[in-house]
N, CA, C and O atoms as a GROMACS GRO file, in nm:
protein
  540
    1MET      N    1  -1.485   2.210   3.486
    1MET     CA    2  -1.566   2.194   3.367
    1MET      C    3  -1.711   2.183   3.412
    1MET      O    4  -1.743   2.112   3.508
    2GLU      N    5  -1.796   2.251   3.345
    2GLU     CA    6  -1.936   2.252   3.383
    2GLU      C    7  -2.020   2.248   3.256
    2GLU      O    8  -1.983   2.307   3.155
    3GLU      N    9  -2.132   2.179   3.262
    3GLU     CA   10  -2.221   2.171   3.146
    3GLU      C   11  -2.340   2.261   3.167
    3GLU      O   12  -2.399   2.266   3.275
    4ARG      N   13  -2.375   2.332   3.061
    4ARG     CA   14  -2.495   2.415   3.064
    4ARG      C   15  -2.581   2.376   2.947
    4ARG      O   16  -2.529   2.339   2.842
    5GLY      N   17  -2.708   2.384   2.963
    5GLY     CA   18  -2.796   2.352   2.851
    5GLY      C   19  -2.936   2.325   2.900
    5GLY      O   20  -2.971   2.355   3.014
    6GLY      N   21  -3.014   2.269   2.813
    6GLY     CA   22  -3.151   2.240   2.847
    6GLY      C   23  -3.217   2.163   2.735
    6GLY      O   24  -3.151   2.119   2.641
    7SER      N   25  -3.347   2.148   2.746
    7SER     CA   26  -3.422   2.075   2.645
    7SER      C   27  -3.516   2.170   2.574
    7SER      O   28  -3.560   2.270   2.632
    8ARG      N   29  -3.545   2.141   2.449
    8ARG     CA   30  -3.644   2.219   2.377
    8ARG      C   31  -3.721   2.125   2.286
    8ARG      O   32  -3.670   2.022   2.244
    9ASP      N   33  -3.845   2.163   2.257
    9ASP     CA   34  -3.929   2.084   2.169
    9ASP      C   35  -3.902   2.124   2.024
    9ASP      O   36  -3.892   2.243   1.992
   10CYS      N   37  -3.890   2.026   1.940
   10CYS     CA   38  -3.865   2.050   1.798
   10CYS      C   39  -3.984   1.993   1.722
   10CYS      O   40  -3.999   1.871   1.714
   11ALA      N   41  -4.070   2.081   1.666
   11ALA     CA   42  -4.191   2.035   1.597
   11ALA      C   43  -4.157   1.992   1.456
   11ALA      O   44  -4.080   2.057   1.386
   12ARG      N   45  -4.218   1.877   1.416
   12ARG     CA   46  -4.199   1.825   1.280
   12ARG      C   47  -4.333   1.776   1.229
   12ARG      O   48  -4.366   1.658   1.241
   13GLY      N   49  -4.412   1.866   1.172
   13GLY     CA   50  -4.542   1.829   1.118
   13GLY      C   51  -4.636   1.785   1.229
   13GLY      O   52  -4.663   1.863   1.320
   14ASN      N   53  -4.688   1.660   1.225
   14ASN     CA   54  -4.778   1.608   1.326
   14ASN      C   55  -4.704   1.553   1.448
   14ASN      O   56  -4.768   1.518   1.547
   15THR      N   57  -4.574   1.547   1.442
   15THR     CA   58  -4.497   1.490   1.554
   15THR      C   59  -4.400   1.594   1.606
   15THR      O   60  -4.378   1.698   1.545
   16TYR      N   61  -4.343   1.564   1.719
   16TYR     CA   62  -4.237   1.650   1.771
   16TYR      C   63  -4.140   1.561   1.847
   16TYR      O   64  -4.173   1.448   1.884
   17ARG      N   65  -4.022   1.613   1.869
   17ARG     CA   66  -3.924   1.540   1.949
   17ARG      C   67  -3.856   1.638   2.041
   17ARG      O   68  -3.850   1.759   2.014
   18VAL      N   69  -3.806   1.586   2.149
   18VAL     CA   70  -3.736   1.669   2.247
   18VAL      C   71  -3.587   1.661   2.215
   18VAL      O   72  -3.529   1.553   2.208
   19VAL      N   73  -3.527   1.777   2.197
   19VAL     CA   74  -3.385   1.784   2.165
   19VAL      C   75  -3.312   1.840   2.285
   19VAL      O   76  -3.349   1.945   2.337
   20ARG      N   77  -3.208   1.770   2.328
   20ARG     CA   78  -3.129   1.816   2.443
   20ARG      C   79  -3.005   1.883   2.388
   20ARG      O   80  -2.930   1.823   2.311
   21GLU      N   81  -2.983   2.006   2.427
   21GLU     CA   82  -2.867   2.081   2.382
   21GLU      C   83  -2.778   2.112   2.500
   21GLU      O   84  -2.822   2.172   2.599
   22CYS      N   85  -2.654   2.071   2.491
   22CYS     CA   86  -2.559   2.097   2.598
   22CYS      C   87  -2.433   2.160   2.540
   22CYS      O   88  -2.393   2.129   2.428
   23ARG      N   89  -2.373   2.245   2.616
   23ARG     CA   90  -2.248   2.307   2.577
   23ARG      C   91  -2.156   2.303   2.698
   23ARG      O   92  -2.194   2.343   2.808
   24THR      N   93  -2.035   2.253   2.677
   24THR     CA   94  -1.939   2.244   2.786
   24THR      C   95  -1.871   2.378   2.805
   24THR      O   96  -1.829   2.441   2.708
   25LYS      N   97  -1.862   2.421   2.929
   25LYS     CA   98  -1.795   2.546   2.960
   25LYS      C   99  -1.662   2.512   3.025
   25LYS      O  100  -1.657   2.446   3.129
   26TYR      N  101  -1.554   2.557   2.964
   26TYR     CA  102  -1.421   2.530   3.016
   26TYR      C  103  -1.367   2.652   3.088
   26TYR      O  104  -1.403   2.766   3.058
   27ARG      N  105  -1.280   2.625   3.184
   27ARG     CA  106  -1.212   2.735   3.251
   27ARG      C  107  -1.093   2.776   3.166
   27ARG      O  108  -1.032   2.693   3.099
   28GLU      N  109  -1.063   2.901   3.167
   28GLU     CA  110  -0.946   2.948   3.095
   28GLU      C  111  -0.845   2.998   3.196
   28GLU      O  112  -0.865   3.099   3.263
   29GLU      N  113  -0.734   2.924   3.204
   29GLU     CA  114  -0.626   2.963   3.294
   29GLU      C  115  -0.498   2.968   3.213
   29GLU      O  116  -0.469   2.874   3.139
   30PRO      N  117  -0.422   3.073   3.226
   30PRO     CA  118  -0.295   3.078   3.153
   30PRO      C  119  -0.196   2.976   3.211
   30PRO      O  120  -0.196   2.948   3.331
   31VAL      N  121  -0.114   2.921   3.124
   31VAL     CA  122  -0.012   2.826   3.167
   31VAL      C  123   0.122   2.896   3.157
   31VAL      O  124   0.166   2.935   3.049
   32TYR      N  125   0.187   2.911   3.272
   32TYR     CA  126   0.318   2.974   3.276
   32TYR      C  127   0.420   2.862   3.294
   32TYR      O  128   0.450   2.820   3.405
   33ASP      N  129   0.474   2.817   3.182
   33ASP     CA  130   0.568   2.706   3.187
   33ASP      C  131   0.665   2.723   3.070
   33ASP      O  132   0.640   2.799   2.977
   34GLN      N  133   0.775   2.651   3.077
   34GLN     CA  134   0.870   2.657   2.967
   34GLN      C  135   0.816   2.576   2.849
   34GLN      O  136   0.748   2.475   2.866
   35ARG      N  137   0.849   2.625   2.732
   35ARG     CA  138   0.805   2.556   2.612
   35ARG      C  139   0.927   2.537   2.522
   35ARG      O  140   1.006   2.629   2.500
   36CYS      N  141   0.940   2.417   2.472
   36CYS     CA  142   1.051   2.393   2.381
   36CYS      C  143   0.999   2.317   2.259
   36CYS      O  144   0.898   2.247   2.267
   37SER      N  145   1.066   2.333   2.150
   37SER     CA  146   1.030   2.259   2.030
   37SER      C  147   1.156   2.193   1.976
   37SER      O  148   1.267   2.237   2.003
   38TYR      N  149   1.136   2.087   1.901
   38TYR     CA  150   1.250   2.015   1.846
   38TYR      C  151   1.212   1.958   1.711
   38TYR      O  152   1.094   1.946   1.677
   39ARG      N  153   1.312   1.922   1.634
   39ARG     CA  154   1.291   1.865   1.503
   39ARG      C  155   1.360   1.730   1.498
   39ARG      O  156   1.473   1.716   1.545
   40VAL      N  157   1.292   1.632   1.442
   40VAL     CA  158   1.348   1.498   1.431
   40VAL      C  159   1.373   1.468   1.284
   40VAL      O  160   1.283   1.479   1.201
   41ASP      N  161   1.495   1.431   1.254
   41ASP     CA  162   1.527   1.391   1.117
   41ASP      C  163   1.485   1.246   1.099
   41ASP      O  164   1.517   1.161   1.182
   42ARG      N  165   1.414   1.218   0.991
   42ARG     CA  166   1.366   1.082   0.965
   42ARG      C  167   1.418   1.036   0.830
   42ARG      O  168   1.443   1.115   0.739
   43TRP      N  169   1.433   0.903   0.820
   43TRP     CA  170   1.472   0.844   0.692
   43TRP      C  171   1.351   0.845   0.600
   43TRP      O  172   1.241   0.808   0.642
   44VAL      N  173   1.369   0.887   0.478
   44VAL     CA  174   1.263   0.885   0.378
   44VAL      C  175   1.317   0.818   0.251
   44VAL      O  176   1.438   0.817   0.226
   45GLU      N  177   1.227   0.764   0.172
   45GLU     CA  178   1.268   0.702   0.046
   45GLU      C  179   1.301   0.811  -0.055
   45GLU      O  180   1.216   0.894  -0.087
   46ALA      N  181   1.424   0.810  -0.104
   46ALA     CA  182   1.467   0.912  -0.199
   46ALA      C  183   1.470   0.859  -0.342
   46ALA      O  184   1.443   0.934  -0.436
   47ARG      N  185   1.501   0.731  -0.358
   47ARG     CA  186   1.508   0.672  -0.492
   47ARG      C  187   1.494   0.521  -0.480
   47ARG      O  188   1.508   0.464  -0.372
   48ARG      N  189   1.466   0.458  -0.593
   48ARG     CA  190   1.454   0.312  -0.600
   48ARG      C  191   1.554   0.257  -0.699
   48ARG      O  192   1.586   0.321  -0.800
   49VAL      N  193   1.604   0.138  -0.669
   49VAL     CA  194   1.693   0.069  -0.760
   49VAL      C  195   1.626  -0.063  -0.794
   49VAL      O  196   1.584  -0.136  -0.704
   50GLU      N  197   1.614  -0.093  -0.924
   50GLU     CA  198   1.544  -0.214  -0.966
   50GLU      C  199   1.632  -0.297  -1.057
   50GLU      O  200   1.718  -0.245  -1.128
   51ALA      N  201   1.609  -0.427  -1.053
   51ALA     CA  202   1.674  -0.520  -1.146
   51ALA      C  203   1.564  -0.599  -1.215
   51ALA      O  204   1.470  -0.643  -1.150
   52ASN      N  205   1.577  -0.616  -1.346
   52ASN     CA  206   1.478  -0.690  -1.423
   52ASN      C  207   1.547  -0.796  -1.506
   52ASN      O  208   1.663  -0.781  -1.545
   53GLY      N  209   1.476  -0.901  -1.533
   53GLY     CA  210   1.526  -1.006  -1.620
   53GLY      C  211   1.421  -1.041  -1.722
   53GLY      O  212   1.304  -1.007  -1.706
   54ALA      N  213   1.463  -1.110  -1.828
   54ALA     CA  214   1.368  -1.143  -1.934
   54ALA      C  215   1.354  -1.292  -1.956
   54ALA      O  216   1.275  -1.335  -2.040
   55SER      N  217   1.428  -1.374  -1.881
   55SER     CA  218   1.417  -1.518  -1.902
   55SER      C  219   1.453  -1.593  -1.775
   55SER      O  220   1.505  -1.536  -1.679
   56LEU      N  221   1.424  -1.723  -1.777
   56LEU     CA  222   1.458  -1.808  -1.663
   56LEU      C  223   1.606  -1.843  -1.661
   56LEU      O  224   1.657  -1.891  -1.560
   57ALA      N  225   1.677  -1.819  -1.771
   57ALA     CA  226   1.820  -1.851  -1.778
   57ALA      C  227   1.901  -1.761  -1.686
   57ALA      O  228   2.003  -1.803  -1.632
   58GLU      N  229   1.856  -1.638  -1.668
   58GLU     CA  230   1.925  -1.545  -1.579
   58GLU      C  231   1.886  -1.575  -1.435
   58GLU      O  232   1.767  -1.584  -1.404
   59ALA      N  233   1.984  -1.590  -1.349
   59ALA     CA  234   1.954  -1.611  -1.207
   59ALA      C  235   1.910  -1.478  -1.146
   59ALA      O  236   1.974  -1.376  -1.170
   60PRO      N  237   1.803  -1.477  -1.068
   60PRO     CA  238   1.760  -1.352  -1.004
   60PRO      C  239   1.869  -1.301  -0.910
   60PRO      O  240   1.931  -1.379  -0.837
   61ARG      N  241   1.892  -1.171  -0.912
   61ARG     CA  242   1.992  -1.112  -0.823
   61ARG      C  243   1.947  -0.972  -0.783
   61ARG      O  244   1.868  -0.908  -0.852
   62TRP      N  245   1.998  -0.928  -0.670
   62TRP     CA  246   1.968  -0.793  -0.623
   62TRP      C  247   2.055  -0.695  -0.700
   62TRP      O  248   2.170  -0.726  -0.730
   63PRO      N  249   2.003  -0.577  -0.731
   63PRO     CA  250   2.084  -0.479  -0.804
   63PRO      C  251   2.194  -0.419  -0.716
   63PRO      O  252   2.184  -0.421  -0.593
   64GLU      N  253   2.297  -0.367  -0.780
   64GLU     CA  254   2.403  -0.297  -0.708
   64GLU      C  255   2.348  -0.163  -0.659
   64GLU      O  256   2.283  -0.090  -0.734
   65VAL      N  257   2.373  -0.132  -0.533
   65VAL     CA  258   2.325  -0.006  -0.476
   65VAL      C  259   2.447   0.083  -0.452
   65VAL      O  260   2.539   0.046  -0.379
   66GLN      N  261   2.447   0.199  -0.514
   66GLN     CA  262   2.556   0.296  -0.497
   66GLN      C  263   2.508   0.406  -0.403
   66GLN      O  264   2.430   0.492  -0.442
   67LEU      N  265   2.554   0.401  -0.279
   67LEU     CA  266   2.516   0.503  -0.181
   67LEU      C  267   2.607   0.624  -0.196
   67LEU      O  268   2.728   0.609  -0.211
   68ARG      N  269   2.549   0.742  -0.193
   68ARG     CA  270   2.627   0.865  -0.213
   68ARG      C  271   2.710   0.897  -0.089
   68ARG      O  272   2.828   0.932  -0.100
   69ALA      N  273   2.650   0.886   0.028
   69ALA     CA  274   2.720   0.911   0.154
   69ALA      C  275   2.658   0.819   0.258
   69ALA      O  276   2.536   0.807   0.265
   70THR      N  277   2.740   0.754   0.338
   70THR     CA  278   2.688   0.661   0.439
   70THR      C  279   2.707   0.720   0.578
   70THR      O  280   2.784   0.813   0.598
   71GLY      N  281   2.636   0.664   0.672
   71GLY     CA  282   2.643   0.710   0.810
   71GLY      C  283   2.506   0.752   0.858
   71GLY      O  284   2.404   0.708   0.805
   72SER      N  285   2.505   0.838   0.960
   72SER     CA  286   2.377   0.885   1.012
   72SER      C  287   2.369   1.037   1.009
   72SER      O  288   2.297   1.098   1.088
   73CYS      N  289   2.442   1.097   0.916
   73CYS     CA  290   2.441   1.243   0.904
   73CYS      C  291   2.322   1.288   0.819
   73CYS      O  292   2.257   1.207   0.753
   74LEU      N  293   2.296   1.415   0.821
   74LEU     CA  294   2.191   1.472   0.738
   74LEU      C  295   2.236   1.465   0.593
   74LEU      O  296   2.343   1.515   0.559
   75GLY      N  297   2.155   1.403   0.507
   75GLY     CA  298   2.192   1.385   0.367
   75GLY      C  299   2.257   1.252   0.338
   75GLY      O  300   2.284   1.220   0.222
   76CYS      N  301   2.283   1.172   0.440
   76CYS     CA  302   2.341   1.039   0.419
   76CYS      C  303   2.234   0.944   0.368
   76CYS      O  304   2.115   0.970   0.380
   77GLU      N  305   2.278   0.834   0.310
   77GLU     CA  306   2.187   0.734   0.256
   77GLU      C  307   2.212   0.599   0.322
   77GLU      O  308   2.322   0.570   0.367
   78ARG      N  309   2.108   0.520   0.326
   78ARG     CA  310   2.121   0.381   0.369
   78ARG      C  311   2.030   0.297   0.281
   78ARG      O  312   1.935   0.348   0.221
   79GLU      N  313   2.060   0.169   0.273
   79GLU     CA  314   1.979   0.080   0.190
   79GLU      C  315   1.848   0.052   0.262
   79GLU      O  316   1.847   0.024   0.382
   80GLY      N  317   1.740   0.059   0.189
   80GLY     CA  318   1.608   0.038   0.248
   80GLY      C  319   1.562  -0.106   0.239
   80GLY      O  320   1.642  -0.198   0.215
   81ARG      N  321   1.435  -0.125   0.257
   81ARG     CA  322   1.373  -0.257   0.254
   81ARG      C  323   1.380  -0.315   0.114
   81ARG      O  324   1.361  -0.244   0.015
   82ARG      N  325   1.406  -0.444   0.107
   82ARG     CA  326   1.410  -0.512  -0.023
   82ARG      C  327   1.279  -0.585  -0.046
   82ARG      O  328   1.220  -0.640   0.047
   83SER      N  329   1.234  -0.585  -0.170
   83SER     CA  330   1.114  -0.661  -0.205
   83SER      C  331   1.135  -0.720  -0.344
   83SER      O  332   1.208  -0.664  -0.427
   84GLU      N  333   1.070  -0.832  -0.368
   84GLU     CA  334   1.086  -0.899  -0.497
   84GLU      C  335   0.951  -0.941  -0.550
   84GLU      O  336   0.857  -0.967  -0.474
   85ARG      N  337   0.941  -0.948  -0.683
   85ARG     CA  338   0.817  -0.989  -0.748
   85ARG      C  339   0.855  -1.067  -0.873
   85ARG      O  340   0.936  -1.022  -0.954
   86TYR      N  341   0.795  -1.185  -0.887
   86TYR     CA  342   0.821  -1.270  -1.003
   86TYR      C  343   0.694  -1.278  -1.086
   86TYR      O  344   0.592  -1.329  -1.039
   87GLU      N  345   0.701  -1.228  -1.208
   87GLU     CA  346   0.583  -1.222  -1.295
   87GLU      C  347   0.601  -1.311  -1.417
   87GLU      O  348   0.712  -1.328  -1.469
   88VAL      N  349   0.490  -1.367  -1.462
   88VAL     CA  350   0.487  -1.447  -1.585
   88VAL      C  351   0.381  -1.386  -1.675
   88VAL      O  352   0.268  -1.361  -1.631
   89ARG      N  353   0.417  -1.361  -1.801
   89ARG     CA  354   0.321  -1.308  -1.898
   89ARG      C  355   0.267  -1.424  -1.981
   89ARG      O  356   0.344  -1.502  -2.038
   90PHE      N  357   0.135  -1.433  -1.987
   90PHE     CA  358   0.069  -1.538  -2.064
   90PHE      C  359  -0.004  -1.475  -2.181
   90PHE      O  360  -0.058  -1.365  -2.170
   91ARG      N  361  -0.004  -1.544  -2.294
   91ARG     CA  362  -0.082  -1.502  -2.409
   91ARG      C  363  -0.205  -1.592  -2.413
   91ARG      O  364  -0.194  -1.714  -2.422
   92VAL      N  365  -0.323  -1.530  -2.405
   92VAL     CA  366  -0.449  -1.604  -2.400
   92VAL      C  367  -0.492  -1.636  -2.543
   92VAL      O  368  -0.498  -1.548  -2.629
   93GLU      N  369  -0.523  -1.762  -2.566
   93GLU     CA  370  -0.572  -1.803  -2.699
   93GLU      C  371  -0.722  -1.815  -2.695
   93GLU      O  372  -0.772  -1.858  -2.591
   94PRO      N  373  -0.797  -1.783  -2.793
   94PRO     CA  374  -0.757  -1.741  -2.927
   94PRO      C  375  -0.744  -1.590  -2.942
   94PRO      O  376  -0.706  -1.543  -3.049
   95SER      N  377  -0.774  -1.512  -2.837
   95SER     CA  378  -0.776  -1.366  -2.852
   95SER      C  379  -0.637  -1.306  -2.870
   95SER      O  380  -0.623  -1.201  -2.934
   96GLY      N  381  -0.534  -1.370  -2.817
   96GLY     CA  382  -0.399  -1.317  -2.828
   96GLY      C  383  -0.366  -1.211  -2.725
   96GLY      O  384  -0.256  -1.155  -2.727
   97GLU      N  385  -0.459  -1.182  -2.633
   97GLU     CA  386  -0.434  -1.083  -2.528
   97GLU      C  387  -0.329  -1.136  -2.431
   97GLU      O  388  -0.314  -1.257  -2.414
   98GLU      N  389  -0.254  -1.043  -2.368
   98GLU     CA  390  -0.154  -1.082  -2.269
   98GLU      C  391  -0.207  -1.056  -2.130
   98GLU      O  392  -0.269  -0.953  -2.103
   99GLU      N  393  -0.181  -1.151  -2.041
   99GLU     CA  394  -0.217  -1.140  -1.899
   99GLU      C  395  -0.090  -1.161  -1.818
   99GLU      O  396  -0.006  -1.242  -1.856
  100THR      N  397  -0.075  -1.089  -1.709
  100THR     CA  398   0.041  -1.103  -1.622
  100THR      C  399  -0.003  -1.156  -1.487
  100THR      O  400  -0.098  -1.106  -1.428
  101CYS      N  401   0.067  -1.259  -1.439
  101CYS     CA  402   0.039  -1.318  -1.308
  101CYS      C  403   0.166  -1.311  -1.224
  101CYS      O  404   0.276  -1.328  -1.277
  102THR      N  405   0.151  -1.288  -1.094
  102THR     CA  406   0.264  -1.280  -1.002
  102THR      C  407   0.268  -1.406  -0.917
  102THR      O  408   0.166  -1.450  -0.866
  103TYR      N  409   0.388  -1.463  -0.901
  103TYR     CA  410   0.407  -1.588  -0.825
  103TYR      C  411   0.528  -1.576  -0.733
  103TYR      O  412   0.605  -1.480  -0.742
  104SER      N  413   0.543  -1.674  -0.645
  104SER     CA  414   0.664  -1.684  -0.564
  104SER      C  415   0.777  -1.733  -0.655
  104SER      O  416   0.751  -1.781  -0.765
  105GLU      N  417   0.902  -1.720  -0.610
  105GLU     CA  418   1.014  -1.762  -0.694
  105GLU      C  419   1.007  -1.912  -0.725
  105GLU      O  420   1.037  -1.953  -0.837
  106ALA      N  421   0.969  -1.994  -0.626
  106ALA     CA  422   0.962  -2.139  -0.647
  106ALA      C  423   0.861  -2.175  -0.756
  106ALA      O  424   0.891  -2.259  -0.841
  107VAL      N  425   0.745  -2.113  -0.756
  107VAL     CA  426   0.643  -2.141  -0.858
  107VAL      C  427   0.687  -2.082  -0.992
  107VAL      O  428   0.668  -2.145  -1.096
  108TRP      N  429   0.746  -1.964  -0.991
  108TRP     CA  430   0.793  -1.898  -1.113
  108TRP      C  431   0.892  -1.987  -1.187
  108TRP      O  432   0.891  -1.991  -1.310
  109ARG      N  433   0.979  -2.057  -1.114
  109ARG     CA  434   1.080  -2.143  -1.176
  109ARG      C  435   1.020  -2.265  -1.246
  109ARG      O  436   1.086  -2.325  -1.331
  110THR      N  437   0.895  -2.302  -1.214
  110THR     CA  438   0.834  -2.420  -1.277
  110THR      C  439   0.784  -2.392  -1.418
  110THR      O  440   0.756  -2.486  -1.492
  111PHE      N  441   0.773  -2.266  -1.457
  111PHE     CA  442   0.726  -2.232  -1.592
  111PHE      C  443   0.841  -2.241  -1.691
  111PHE      O  444   0.956  -2.213  -1.658
  112THR      N  445   0.809  -2.280  -1.813
  112THR     CA  446   0.909  -2.283  -1.920
  112THR      C  447   0.867  -2.187  -2.030
  112THR      O  448   0.748  -2.167  -2.055
  113LEU      N  449   0.965  -2.128  -2.093
  113LEU     CA  450   0.939  -2.031  -2.200
  113LEU      C  451   0.873  -2.102  -2.318
  113LEU      O  452   0.925  -2.203  -2.367
  114GLY      N  453   0.761  -2.050  -2.364
  114GLY     CA  454   0.689  -2.107  -2.478
  114GLY      C  455   0.597  -2.222  -2.442
  114GLY      O  456   0.539  -2.284  -2.532
  115GLY      N  457   0.583  -2.254  -2.312
  115GLY     CA  458   0.497  -2.364  -2.270
  115GLY      C  459   0.349  -2.331  -2.284
  115GLY      O  460   0.312  -2.215  -2.302
  116ARG      N  461   0.265  -2.434  -2.274
  116ARG     CA  462   0.119  -2.417  -2.282
  116ARG      C  463   0.059  -2.478  -2.156
  116ARG      O  464   0.098  -2.588  -2.114
  117TRP      N  465  -0.036  -2.406  -2.095
  117TRP     CA  466  -0.100  -2.452  -1.972
  117TRP      C  467  -0.250  -2.427  -1.978
  117TRP      O  468  -0.294  -2.324  -2.029
  118PRO      N  469  -0.327  -2.522  -1.926
  118PRO     CA  470  -0.472  -2.497  -1.917
  118PRO      C  471  -0.498  -2.398  -1.804
  118PRO      O  472  -0.426  -2.395  -1.704
  119ALA      N  473  -0.602  -2.316  -1.821
  119ALA     CA  474  -0.635  -2.217  -1.719
  119ALA      C  475  -0.784  -2.188  -1.724
  119ALA      O  476  -0.851  -2.213  -1.824
  120LYS      N  477  -0.835  -2.133  -1.613
  120LYS     CA  478  -0.975  -2.090  -1.607
  120LYS      C  479  -0.981  -1.941  -1.635
  120LYS      O  480  -0.888  -1.866  -1.606
  121ALA      N  481  -1.094  -1.899  -1.692
  121ALA     CA  482  -1.116  -1.757  -1.720
  121ALA      C  483  -1.213  -1.700  -1.618
  121ALA      O  484  -1.302  -1.771  -1.570
  122ARG      N  485  -1.197  -1.572  -1.586
  122ARG     CA  486  -1.290  -1.504  -1.496
  122ARG      C  487  -1.425  -1.490  -1.564
  122ARG      O  488  -1.432  -1.463  -1.684
  123VAL      N  489  -1.532  -1.508  -1.487
  123VAL     CA  490  -1.667  -1.496  -1.543
  123VAL      C  491  -1.698  -1.351  -1.575
  123VAL      O  492  -1.750  -1.319  -1.682
  124ILE      N  493  -1.665  -1.262  -1.481
  124ILE     CA  494  -1.692  -1.120  -1.502
  124ILE      C  495  -1.562  -1.051  -1.540
  124ILE      O  496  -1.463  -1.061  -1.467
  125GLY      N  497  -1.562  -0.983  -1.649
  125GLY     CA  498  -1.445  -0.907  -1.691
  125GLY      C  499  -1.345  -0.985  -1.773
  125GLY      O  500  -1.253  -0.926  -1.830
  126GLY      N  501  -1.360  -1.116  -1.780
  126GLY     CA  502  -1.265  -1.196  -1.858
  126GLY      C  503  -1.129  -1.203  -1.791
  126GLY      O  504  -1.116  -1.163  -1.675
  127GLY      N  505  -1.031  -1.251  -1.861
  127GLY     CA  506  -0.896  -1.261  -1.806
  127GLY      C  507  -0.874  -1.395  -1.738
  127GLY      O  508  -0.967  -1.473  -1.719
  128LEU      N  509  -0.750  -1.419  -1.700
  128LEU     CA  510  -0.711  -1.546  -1.638
  128LEU      C  511  -0.731  -1.544  -1.488
  128LEU      O  512  -0.719  -1.440  -1.423
  129VAL      N  513  -0.761  -1.661  -1.433
  129VAL     CA  514  -0.755  -1.682  -1.289
  129VAL      C  515  -0.616  -1.741  -1.265
  129VAL      O  516  -0.593  -1.858  -1.293
  130CYS      N  517  -0.524  -1.660  -1.215
  130CYS     CA  518  -0.383  -1.699  -1.206
  130CYS      C  519  -0.362  -1.827  -1.126
  130CYS      O  520  -0.275  -1.907  -1.160
  131ASP      N  521  -0.439  -1.848  -1.020
  131ASP     CA  522  -0.422  -1.968  -0.936
  131ASP      C  523  -0.468  -2.095  -1.007
  131ASP      O  524  -0.438  -2.205  -0.961
  132SER      N  525  -0.542  -2.082  -1.116
  132SER     CA  526  -0.595  -2.200  -1.184
  132SER      C  527  -0.502  -2.253  -1.294
  132SER      O  528  -0.530  -2.358  -1.352
  133ILE      N  529  -0.395  -2.183  -1.320
  133ILE     CA  530  -0.306  -2.223  -1.430
  133ILE      C  531  -0.232  -2.350  -1.390
  133ILE      O  532  -0.157  -2.351  -1.292
  134GLY      N  533  -0.252  -2.457  -1.468
  134GLY     CA  534  -0.187  -2.585  -1.440
  134GLY      C  535  -0.046  -2.586  -1.495
  134GLY      O  536  -0.020  -2.539  -1.606
  135ARG      N  537   0.046  -2.641  -1.416
  135ARG     CA  538   0.186  -2.647  -1.461
  135ARG      C  539   0.225  -2.790  -1.482
  135ARG      O  540   0.339  -2.817  -1.520
   0.00000   0.00000   0.00000
């Protein structure tokens, strides 16, 4: 590998600057070697299964997963990563707007249906500050 280049003056009105221009020159040599290619099958998300509830009376549970074919063959399925989210919908008074806040299961269980809680409102944009809701 060898560098070729030089400097040139670049005029800009009452001033000028020196610009260094370099270009790398590479050798070109053919490579006579074996070449092989391969394909790797990877697991991808094909579908999601969700379970929803509407009250605290229902115990949270994972949904039933019906796998079409199991194993490690092409077209087989396996259960993916599980994730959970516990949301509480609040009605803001006096506007009547609904706000949704997400909590851990332990905090979610402390809320009661139809309860009233003091909360702080966001200064910009309005809405609830979810962490400020007193239980």
